[in-house]
C-alpha positions, 0 to 999 in steps of 0.5 A, a space after each residue: 313527514 311522509 311523501 306519497 307518489 302514485 302511478 298507474 292510473 289511466 283510461 281502460 275499457 270495462 272488463 280491463 285491468 290496471 295496476 296502481 302503485 304508491 311509493 312512500 318516502 321520508 320518515 317511515 314508521 316501523 308499523 303502518 298501514 297503506 292503501 287506497 281510497 277513491 273519490 268519484 265526482 259528486 261523491 265522498 271519498 271511500 275506502 277501496 283497500 288497505 293493508 297493514 302487517 296484521 290485516 287486509 281490508 276491502 270495500 265490498 264493491 271491489 272484493 274478488 276484483 281488486 287485490 292489494 299487496 305491499 312490498 315493505 322493503 320498497 315502502 310500496 303498495 300496489 292495487 291490482 284492479 281486474 274486471 273494471 267497471 264504469 262505476 270504478 271511475 274515480 280519482 284514486 288516492 294512496 294513504 299512509 297511516 300510522 297509529 303511534 302517533 295517529 297520523 294520515 298522509 295522502 298522495 296527490 291522486 291518480 285518475 282511473 277512468 273506465 269506459 263502457 
């Protein structure tokens, strides 16, 4: 089992910045991907950014504004969010995903609200 604890959400004005953190604990695999999804009210959960030892992937809507980074020694992933827009408002969920066996874990979510 893996537990994920997120932090760093909050309220910010448009154009501002926030940094999300997610720490994984428990039975940590040697190879895994971690990253972020988000879900706005009335919308489906969507990928924001994810990182593995081999790749980093961003949603087109956040490219150039958000940066994902990992500290493997701390089992932690960060999401630096700059130039925030009201449409970035959502609950942001951290994920931890292993390929062998294929399994995905979710954090409890952290609210990000961007005011115009």
